[in-house]
C-alpha positions in Angstrom: -42.7 -18.4 -19.3 -40.2 -16.0 -17.6 -36.7 -17.0 -16.9 -35.0 -15.3 -13.9 -31.2 -15.3 -13.9 -29.6 -15.3 -10.5 -27.3 -12.4 -9.8 -23.6 -13.1 -9.9 -22.0 -13.5 -6.5 -18.9 -11.4 -5.8 -16.9 -13.1 -3.1 -14.4 -11.6 -0.7 -11.5 -13.4 -2.4 -12.5 -11.9 -5.8 -12.7 -8.5 -4.3 -9.2 -8.8 -2.8 -7.8 -10.0 -6.1 -9.4 -7.2 -8.1 -8.2 -4.6 -5.6 -4.6 -5.9 -5.9 -4.8 -5.7 -9.7 -6.2 -2.2 -9.8 -4.3 -0.5 -6.9 -2.4 2.7 -7.9 -0.4 2.3 -4.7 0.8 -1.2 -5.8 1.6 0.1 -9.2 3.7 2.8 -7.7 5.4 0.3 -5.4 6.2 -2.1 -8.2 7.8 0.8 -10.2 9.9 1.7 -7.2 11.1 -1.9 -6.9 12.2 -1.9 -10.6 13.8 1.5 -10.0 15.8 0.1 -7.1 17.0 -2.8 -9.2 18.3 -0.3 -11.8 20.1 1.5 -9.1 21.8 -1.8 -8.1 22.9 -2.2 -11.8 24.1 1.4 -11.7 26.3 0.7 -8.7 28.0 -2.2 -10.4 28.8 -0.1 -13.5 31.6 1.4 -11.4 33.9 -1.5 -12.4 32.5 -2.1 -15.9 34.8 -1.1 -18.8 33.9 2.0 -20.8 34.7 2.5 -24.5 34.7 5.9 -26.1 35.2 7.1 -29.7 36.3 10.7 -30.4 36.8 12.4 -33.7 37.8 15.9 -34.6 38.9 17.9 -37.7 40.2 21.4 -38.3 41.9 23.7 -40.7 44.9 25.9 -40.0 45.8 28.8 -42.2 48.7 29.2 -42.8 50.0 25.7 -42.0 53.0 25.4 -39.7 56.1 24.4 -41.7 59.9 24.3 -41.1 62.3 25.0 -44.0 65.7 26.3 -45.0 66.5 28.5 -47.9 62.9 28.8 -49.0 62.6 25.0 -49.2 60.1 23.2 -46.9 61.7 20.4 -45.0 59.2 19.5 -42.4 55.4 20.2 -42.1 54.7 20.6 -38.4 51.0 21.4 -38.7 49.3 20.9 -42.1 46.4 23.0 -43.3 43.8 20.2 -42.9 43.9 17.9 -39.8 41.9 15.1 -38.5 42.1 12.9 -35.4 40.1 9.8 -34.5 40.6 8.0 -31.2 39.3 5.0 -29.4 39.7 4.9 -25.6 39.1 2.0 -23.3 38.9 2.5 -19.5 38.8 -0.3 -16.9 38.8 0.2 -13.2 41.0 -2.4 -11.4 40.7 -1.4 -7.7 38.1 0.9 -6.1 39.3 0.4 -2.5 35.8 0.1 -1.1 33.8 2.3 -3.4 32.2 -0.6 -5.2 31.6 -2.6 -2.1 29.7 0.1 -0.3 27.9 1.5 -3.3 26.5 -1.9 -4.2 25.7 -2.6 -0.5 23.7 0.6 -0.2 21.8 0.0 -3.4 21.0 -3.7 -2.5 19.8 -2.8 1.0 17.7 0.0 -0.5 16.2 -2.5 -2.8 15.3 -4.8 0.1 13.6 -1.9 1.8 11.5 -1.1 -1.2 10.5 -4.7 -1.6 9.4 -4.9 2.0 7.5 -1.6 1.5 5.7 -3.2 -1.5 4.7 -6.2 0.6 3.3 -3.8 3.3 1.3 -2.0 0.6 -0.2 -5.3 -0.5 -1.3 -6.0 3.0 -2.9 -2.6 3.3 -4.7 -3.0 0.0 -6.1 -6.4 1.2 -7.1 -4.7 4.5 -8.9 -1.9 2.7 -10.7 -4.3 0.4 -11.8 -6.6 3.2 -13.1 -3.7 5.4 -15.0 -2.2 2.4 -16.5 -5.6 1.6 -17.6 -6.3 5.2 -19.1 -2.8 5.3 -21.1 -3.4 2.1 -22.3 -6.8 3.2 -23.2 -5.5 6.7 -25.1 -2.5 5.3 -27.0 -4.8 2.9 -28.1 -6.9 5.9 -29.2 -3.7 7.7 -31.4 -3.0 4.7 -33.1 -6.4 5.0 -33.7 -5.8 8.7 -35.2 -2.3 8.0 -37.4 -3.9 5.3 -38.6 -6.5 7.7 -39.3 -3.8 10.3 -41.4 -1.8 7.8 -43.4 -4.9 6.8 -44.1 -5.6 10.5 -45.2 -1.9 11.0 -47.5 -2.1 8.0 -49.1 -5.4 9.3 -49.6 -3.8 12.7 -51.3 -0.8 11.2 -53.7 -3.0 9.3 -54.3 -5.0 12.5 -54.9 -1.9 14.6 -57.4 -0.6 12.1 -59.3 -3.9 12.3 -59.2 -3.9 16.1 -60.4 -0.3 16.3 -63.3 -1.1 14.0 -64.2 -4.1 16.2 -64.0 -1.9 19.3 -61.1 -3.8 20.8 -58.6 -1.0 20.6 -58.5 2.7 21.0 -58.5 4.9 17.9 -55.2 6.5 19.0 -53.5 3.1 18.4 -53.9 3.7 14.6 -52.2 7.1 14.9 -49.3 5.5 16.9 -48.9 2.7 14.3 -49.0 5.3 11.4 -46.2 7.2 13.2 -44.2 4.0 13.7 -44.7 3.1 10.0 -43.4 6.5 8.9 -40.4 6.1 11.2 -39.7 2.7 9.8 -39.9 4.1 6.2 -37.4 6.8 7.2 -35.0 4.2 8.7 -35.3 2.1 5.5 -34.3 5.0 3.4 -31.3 5.8 5.6 -30.2 2.1 5.5 -30.5 2.0 1.7 -28.5 5.2 1.4 -25.7 3.7 3.6 -25.8 0.5 1.6 -25.5 2.5 -1.6 -22.6 4.5 -0.4 -20.8 1.3 0.9 -21.1 -0.3 -2.6 -19.8 2.9 -4.2 -16.8 2.8 -2.0 -16.2 -0.8 -2.7 -16.5 -0.6 -6.5 -14.4 2.6 -6.6 -11.7 0.6 -4.9 -12.0 -2.0 -7.6 -11.9 0.8 -10.3 -15.0 -0.5 -12.1 -18.8 0.2 -12.2 -21.2 -1.7 -9.9 -22.5 -4.6 -11.9 -25.2 -5.4 -9.4 -23.3 -8.4 -8.1 -24.6 -10.1 -4.9 -22.3 -9.9 -1.9 -22.2 -13.0 0.3 -20.1 -13.9 3.2 -20.4 -16.9 5.6 -19.8 -15.8 9.1 -20.9 -18.9 10.9 -17.5 -19.9 12.1 -15.8 -16.7 13.2 -12.1 -16.9 14.2 -11.4 -16.5 17.8 -9.1 -13.8 19.3 -5.4 -14.3 18.5 -3.1 -15.7 21.1 0.2 -15.1 19.3 3.2 -13.4 21.0 3.7 -9.7 20.3 7.3 -10.0 19.4 6.7 -12.6 16.7 4.1 -10.4 15.1 6.4 -7.4 15.1 9.2 -9.4 13.5 7.0 -10.2 10.5 5.9 -6.6 9.9 7.0 -5.4 6.5 6.9 -1.7 7.4 9.4 -2.3 10.2 11.5 -4.4 7.9 11.5 -1.7 5.3 12.6 0.8 8.0 15.4 -1.5 9.2 16.7 -2.1 5.6 16.6 1.7 5.0 18.7 2.4 8.1 21.3 -0.2 7.1 21.4 1.2 3.5 22.1 4.6 5.1 24.9 3.1 7.2 26.4 1.7 4.0 26.3 5.2 2.4 28.3 6.5 5.4 31.1 4.0 4.5 30.7 5.0 0.8 31.2 8.6 1.6 34.2 7.9 3.7 35.8 5.8 0.9 35.9 8.8 -1.4 39.3 9.6 0.2 40.6 6.2 -1.0 42.9 5.9 -4.1 41.7 4.5 -7.4 43.6 2.2 -9.8 42.6 1.7 -13.4 43.8 0.6 -16.8 43.7 2.9 -19.7 44.4 2.2 -23.4 44.0 4.5 -26.4 44.3 3.9 -30.2 44.6 7.0 -32.3 44.6 7.5 -36.1 45.4 10.9 -37.6 47.1 12.7 -40.4 50.8 12.1 -40.2 53.0 15.1 -39.4 56.6 15.7 -38.6 57.1 13.8 -35.4 53.7 12.1 -35.0 53.0 8.8 -36.6 49.7 8.2 -38.4 48.6 5.5 -36.0 49.5 5.2 -32.3 48.5 2.8 -29.5 49.1 3.5 -25.8 48.5 1.3 -22.7 49.0 2.4 -19.2 48.0 2.2 -15.5 46.3 5.2 -13.9 46.6 5.7 -10.2 44.6 8.5 -8.5 45.4 9.3 -4.9 43.4 12.2 -3.4 45.5 14.3 -1.1 43.2 17.1 0.0 39.6 17.8 -1.1 38.9 20.8 1.1 36.9 18.8 3.7 34.3 17.7 1.2 34.5 14.0 2.1 34.3 14.7 5.8 31.2 16.9 5.4 29.4 14.3 3.3 30.3 11.6 5.8 28.9 13.6 8.6 25.7 14.3 6.7 25.4 10.5 6.0 25.9 9.7 9.7 23.1 12.1 10.7 20.8 10.5 8.1 21.5 7.1 9.8 20.6 8.7 13.2 17.3 10.1 11.8 16.3 6.8 10.2 17.1 4.9 13.4 14.9 7.3 15.4 12.1 6.8 12.9 12.4 3.1 13.2 12.3 3.2 17.0 9.1 5.4 16.8 7.6 3.0 14.2 8.4 0.0 16.4 6.6 1.6 19.3 3.6 2.6 17.2 3.4 -0.9 15.7 3.5 -2.5 19.2 0.8 -0.1 20.4 -1.4 -0.9 17.4 -1.0 -4.6 17.8 -1.8 -4.6 21.5 -4.8 -2.3 20.9 -6.1 -4.6 18.1 -5.7 -7.7 20.3 -7.5 -6.1 23.2 -10.2 -4.9 20.8 -10.7 -8.3 19.2 -11.1 -9.9 22.7 -13.8 -7.4 23.7 -15.6 -7.6 20.4 -15.6 -11.4 20.5 -17.2 -11.2 24.0 -19.7 -8.7 22.6 -20.8 -11.3 20.0 -22.1 -13.6 22.7 -23.8 -10.7 24.4 -25.7 -9.7 21.2 -26.8 -13.3 20.7 -28.3 -13.4 24.2 -29.9 -9.9 23.7 -31.4 -10.9 20.4 -32.9 -14.1 21.9 -34.4 -12.1 24.8 -35.7 -9.4 22.5 -37.3 -11.9 20.1 -39.1 -13.6 23.0 -40.2 -10.2 24.5 -41.6 -9.2 21.1 -43.5 -12.5 20.7 -45.1 -12.1 24.2 -46.0 -8.4 23.5 -47.6 -9.4 20.3 -49.8 -12.0 22.0 -50.7 -9.6 24.8 -51.8 -6.9 22.3 -53.8 -9.4 20.2 -55.7 -10.6 23.3 -56.3 -7.0 24.5 -54.0 -7.3 27.5 -51.8 -4.4 26.5 -51.6 -1.3 24.3 -49.7 -1.1 21.1 -47.2 1.1 22.9 -45.8 -2.0 24.6 -45.8 -3.9 21.3 -44.1 -1.1 19.4 -41.4 -0.8 22.1 -40.8 -4.5 22.1 -40.5 -4.7 18.4 -38.2 -1.7 18.3 -36.0 -3.4 20.8 -36.0 -6.6 18.7 -35.0 -4.6 15.6 -32.3 -2.8 17.5 -31.0 -6.2 18.8 -30.8 -7.5 15.2 -28.9 -4.5 14.1 -26.5 -4.7 17.0 -25.8 -8.4 16.2 -25.1 -7.6 12.6 -22.9 -4.6 13.5 -21.0 -6.6 16.2 -20.3 -9.5 13.8 -19.0 -7.3 11.0 -17.1 -4.9 13.3 -15.3 -8.0 14.6 -14.4 -9.1 11.1 -13.2 -5.6 10.2 -11.0 -5.6 13.3 -9.7 -9.0 12.2 -8.8 -7.6 8.8 -6.9 -4.8 10.4 -5.1 -7.3 12.7 -4.1 -9.5 9.8 -2.4 -6.5 8.2 -0.8 -5.3 11.5 0.5 -8.8 12.2 1.5 -9.5 8.6 -0.6 -12.7 8.5 
């Protein structure tokens, strides 16, 4: 007794999940998000205290001494010296530097997070399109196999009719040519299906395990009726561009704030070898005010550069907004026409099936040649292929629309 195990079914949801888990683009995007968080932490270190330990030692020969009458009274610099110091620095007021540095970093982080969400949608789109292509190509293989079986049956039938004297011998030659053509079409369909599965499993970064691909397309979604502006507001790529422009504007203010003063607290504790007028231990505390007077135009040059970057990013956002609007409008129009095409292919398939049935009956009753039958069945096969192609092209367009509308 032989036991046959059914092949594992790989669903669209599983493909999407695996694609998200194994996407190099997402791994890069997640790393960029973590990097941006560290940049925010870096910005806030501007007001964090710093503690520094310094130590030094030296030998001076001869030592510096002061004396009278050959007697040493005071040692100004001994032969062996050491100095150990502990310094604490604390910024008290930055006059805008902290504000704009943190704002630029946080806005950049939001831009990177929006970019990561856009990457995820693109991975889902790519996975869905690849899955639809693989399923569609598998169905095309089944259609080609059915066509070949029909051609083989017709050839056997033509041989019988020729032997019975009910058909011309040339009918056999036509059927043999038609069978060879069907074999060629089957080979091409299998090749396309194999390539589609290779693309799919390459996306998943794993070998093809022979899983069965299944997709229910009985209830296809209708064309979207959502407003264009609402779809554009949700787009993560546009959001990333907006946050990037705002971060650049914050960097303009940061560059301009470099001319502002800086107030900090400084305290030092020093221990060293005691000499004439210096005690062994000393502690100092003081306020440090830095007021830039003239930097040779450096701040103005950097501010001008930052303003030009803002202008460039704003221009890129405007262009991206126009491209996104064009893409959405094109996809909505494409979905509408493809949805109408589905109904047309249904009617064409029904008509082609009926025409093939009638042509078969006419040929079997000697009322027509096999040319009419072959043409009718070729039209029926083409109608089947068009229906499958229309259905999955519509689903692929829907996948692209979901990404474009951030659904």
